[in-house]
Z-matrix of the N, CA and C atoms (Angstrom, degrees):
N
C 1 1.446
C 2 1.517 1 109.39
N 3 1.320 2 116.63 1 162.94
C 4 1.454 3 120.96 2 -179.21
C 5 1.518 4 111.04 3 -85.52
N 6 1.300 5 115.14 4 178.64
C 7 1.464 6 121.65 5 -178.40
C 8 1.528 7 110.42 6 -65.31
N 9 1.316 8 115.47 7 168.43
C 10 1.456 9 122.19 8 178.46
C 11 1.529 10 109.80 9 -59.39
N 12 1.338 11 117.26 10 136.43
C 13 1.465 12 119.49 11 -179.45
C 14 1.528 13 111.71 12 -59.75
N 15 1.316 14 116.24 13 146.16
C 16 1.459 15 120.65 14 178.51
C 17 1.519 16 110.24 15 -74.68
N 18 1.330 17 115.73 16 169.90
C 19 1.461 18 120.40 17 178.77
C 20 1.518 19 110.84 18 -59.12
N 21 1.341 20 118.36 19 -39.37
C 22 1.463 21 120.07 20 -179.84
C 23 1.518 22 110.82 21 -65.37
N 24 1.354 23 117.29 22 -35.32
C 25 1.456 24 120.05 23 176.14
C 26 1.523 25 109.99 24 -64.87
N 27 1.334 26 116.81 25 -44.71
C 28 1.458 27 120.61 26 179.03
C 29 1.519 28 111.04 27 -60.22
N 30 1.317 29 116.69 28 -41.80
C 31 1.457 30 120.94 29 178.51
C 32 1.530 31 110.31 30 -62.99
N 33 1.326 32 115.77 31 -40.63
C 34 1.467 33 120.95 32 179.59
C 35 1.530 34 109.77 33 -64.76
N 36 1.337 35 117.01 34 -41.05
C 37 1.461 36 120.64 35 178.58
C 38 1.527 37 111.06 36 -66.99
N 39 1.310 38 116.68 37 -40.05
C 40 1.468 39 120.12 38 177.66
C 41 1.522 40 109.97 39 -61.21
N 42 1.323 41 116.78 40 -43.54
C 43 1.458 42 121.06 41 179.66
C 44 1.533 43 110.52 42 -65.13
N 45 1.329 44 116.69 43 -40.99
C 46 1.462 45 120.02 44 178.34
C 47 1.525 46 111.12 45 -63.85
N 48 1.328 47 116.70 46 -39.76
C 49 1.469 48 120.82 47 176.72
C 50 1.521 49 110.69 48 -61.98
N 51 1.320 50 116.44 49 -46.59
C 52 1.457 51 120.91 50 179.34
C 53 1.523 52 110.97 51 -59.50
N 54 1.332 53 117.07 52 -42.03
C 55 1.463 54 120.79 53 179.51
C 56 1.518 55 111.72 54 -65.73
N 57 1.334 56 117.02 55 -42.93
C 58 1.465 57 120.59 56 179.64
C 59 1.522 58 110.72 57 -62.68
N 60 1.323 59 116.68 58 -43.40
C 61 1.462 60 120.91 59 179.26
C 62 1.525 61 110.40 60 -64.80
N 63 1.316 62 116.62 61 -41.80
C 64 1.469 63 120.36 62 179.41
C 65 1.527 64 110.96 63 -63.55
N 66 1.329 65 117.10 64 -38.13
C 67 1.466 66 120.97 65 179.34
C 68 1.529 67 111.72 66 -65.46
N 69 1.315 68 116.14 67 -22.16
C 70 1.468 69 121.44 68 178.17
C 71 1.520 70 111.00 69 -104.19
N 72 1.317 71 116.55 70 25.59
C 73 1.471 72 123.22 71 177.25
C 74 1.524 73 113.12 72 53.80
N 75 1.329 74 116.54 73 34.72
C 76 1.457 75 120.63 74 176.54
C 77 1.516 76 114.89 75 80.05
N 78 1.321 77 117.63 76 1.26
C 79 1.467 78 121.59 77 -178.67
C 80 1.530 79 108.46 78 -84.93
N 81 1.325 80 116.32 79 108.23
C 82 1.463 81 120.59 80 -175.72
C 83 1.522 82 112.18 81 -66.40
N 84 1.328 83 117.35 82 -36.76
C 85 1.469 84 119.68 83 178.74
C 86 1.528 85 110.69 84 -63.40
N 87 1.324 86 116.86 85 -43.18
C 88 1.467 87 120.98 86 177.96
C 89 1.525 88 110.95 87 -64.46
N 90 1.326 89 116.11 88 -37.10
C 91 1.462 90 120.49 89 178.96
C 92 1.515 91 110.41 90 -63.81
N 93 1.326 92 116.98 91 -46.66
C 94 1.465 93 120.84 92 179.69
C 95 1.526 94 109.94 93 -62.90
N 96 1.315 95 116.88 94 -43.53
C 97 1.465 96 121.30 95 179.55
C 98 1.524 97 110.50 96 -60.38
N 99 1.321 98 117.32 97 -44.64
C 100 1.465 99 120.99 98 179.48
C 101 1.522 100 111.17 99 -63.16
N 102 1.320 101 117.32 100 -40.27
C 103 1.464 102 120.51 101 179.78
C 104 1.526 103 111.33 102 -68.14
N 105 1.320 104 117.08 103 -37.77
C 106 1.467 105 120.55 104 176.65
C 107 1.527 106 109.67 105 -63.99
N 108 1.318 107 116.86 106 -43.93
C 109 1.463 108 120.75 107 179.43
C 110 1.528 109 111.26 108 -62.97
N 111 1.327 110 116.33 109 -42.14
C 112 1.463 111 120.10 110 178.42
C 113 1.524 112 110.72 111 -63.78
N 114 1.322 113 116.72 112 -40.22
C 115 1.459 114 120.98 113 179.25
C 116 1.524 115 110.57 114 -64.25
N 117 1.334 116 117.30 115 -43.25
C 118 1.465 117 120.63 116 178.16
C 119 1.527 118 110.87 117 -61.24
N 120 1.321 119 116.37 118 -41.54
C 121 1.468 120 120.31 119 178.17
C 122 1.529 121 110.28 120 -60.79
N 123 1.322 122 116.87 121 -45.34
C 124 1.463 123 120.45 122 -179.75
C 125 1.527 124 111.95 123 -65.61
N 126 1.337 125 116.54 124 -35.72
C 127 1.468 126 119.67 125 176.99
C 128 1.522 127 110.84 126 -63.64
N 129 1.331 128 117.07 127 -40.70
C 130 1.465 129 121.18 128 178.23
C 131 1.526 130 109.83 129 -65.07
N 132 1.324 131 116.88 130 -44.12
C 133 1.470 132 120.68 131 177.72
C 134 1.521 133 110.95 132 -58.61
N 135 1.323 134 116.87 133 -43.81
C 136 1.456 135 121.64 134 179.79
C 137 1.522 136 110.83 135 -62.77
N 138 1.329 137 117.03 136 -44.33
C 139 1.465 138 120.59 137 178.75
C 140 1.522 139 110.97 138 -61.33
N 141 1.333 140 116.92 139 -40.57
C 142 1.462 141 120.65 140 179.30
C 143 1.533 142 111.03 141 -65.67
N 144 1.320 143 116.88 142 -41.58
C 145 1.463 144 120.28 143 178.05
C 146 1.520 145 111.34 144 -65.65
N 147 1.334 146 116.94 145 -41.14
C 148 1.458 147 120.36 146 178.67
C 149 1.522 148 110.76 147 -64.06
N 150 1.321 149 117.64 148 -39.25
C 151 1.460 150 121.58 149 178.09
C 152 1.525 151 110.56 150 -66.09
N 153 1.330 152 116.98 151 -40.86
C 154 1.463 153 120.46 152 179.27
C 155 1.522 154 110.80 153 -64.97
N 156 1.308 155 116.63 154 -41.76
C 157 1.465 156 120.29 155 178.78
C 158 1.517 157 110.34 156 -65.36
N 159 1.332 158 117.06 157 -42.73
C 160 1.465 159 121.28 158 179.40
C 161 1.528 160 110.93 159 -62.34
N 162 1.333 161 116.64 160 -32.46
C 163 1.460 162 121.40 161 179.90
C 164 1.525 163 112.08 162 -84.28
N 165 1.324 164 116.83 163 -0.21
C 166 1.454 165 120.67 164 -180.00
C 167 1.507 166 114.41 165 84.18
N 168 1.293 167 116.44 166 14.54
C 169 1.466 168 121.09 167 -179.99
C 170 1.521 169 108.98 168 -109.68
N 171 1.316 170 116.31 169 66.59
C 172 1.465 171 120.51 170 -178.62
C 173 1.520 172 109.46 171 -63.15
N 174 1.319 173 117.86 172 143.56
C 175 1.469 174 120.69 173 178.23
C 176 1.522 175 111.24 174 -60.95
N 177 1.319 176 116.02 175 150.48
C 178 1.459 177 121.05 176 179.66
C 179 1.517 178 110.00 177 -63.13
N 180 1.319 179 115.02 178 141.56
C 181 1.466 180 119.74 179 176.76
C 182 1.515 181 109.45 180 -78.17
N 183 1.326 182 115.56 181 156.76
C 184 1.462 183 119.13 182 178.13
C 185 1.519 184 109.97 183 -70.70
N 186 1.302 185 116.75 184 158.20
C 187 1.468 186 121.05 185 -173.18
C 188 1.519 187 112.87 186 -63.47
N 189 1.336 188 119.40 187 -31.59
C 190 1.458 189 119.72 188 -178.91
C 191 1.518 190 111.98 189 -69.01
N 192 1.314 191 117.74 190 -27.13
C 193 1.476 192 120.70 191 177.45
C 194 1.515 193 109.19 192 -73.27
N 195 1.336 194 117.11 193 -40.58
C 196 1.453 195 121.23 194 179.75
C 197 1.524 196 110.75 195 -63.85
N 198 1.317 197 118.21 196 -38.56
C 199 1.457 198 120.41 197 -179.18
C 200 1.510 199 112.26 198 -67.95
N 201 1.336 200 117.91 199 -27.29
C 202 1.455 201 121.32 200 177.38
C 203 1.520 202 111.95 201 -69.39
N 204 1.339 203 116.85 202 -27.31
C 205 1.468 204 120.63 203 -176.93
C 206 1.517 205 111.34 204 -74.80
N 207 1.316 206 118.94 205 -21.69
C 208 1.465 207 121.95 206 -176.90
C 209 1.501 208 113.41 207 -77.21
């Protein structure tokens, strides 16, 4: 694991927590449920990307990267 998060990271996490809770109208259970669902979605996306890369079907690069190669 990496080093202990800096104060600015902690502040950013606190702000993100406050925003997530506010988006769920202050309901902590709903906030946790939403975060778990988002995490599961991201895990599925990651698995799909890893499978595509393993199969040799790497995702397309963004256009600014392609222009740098020319």
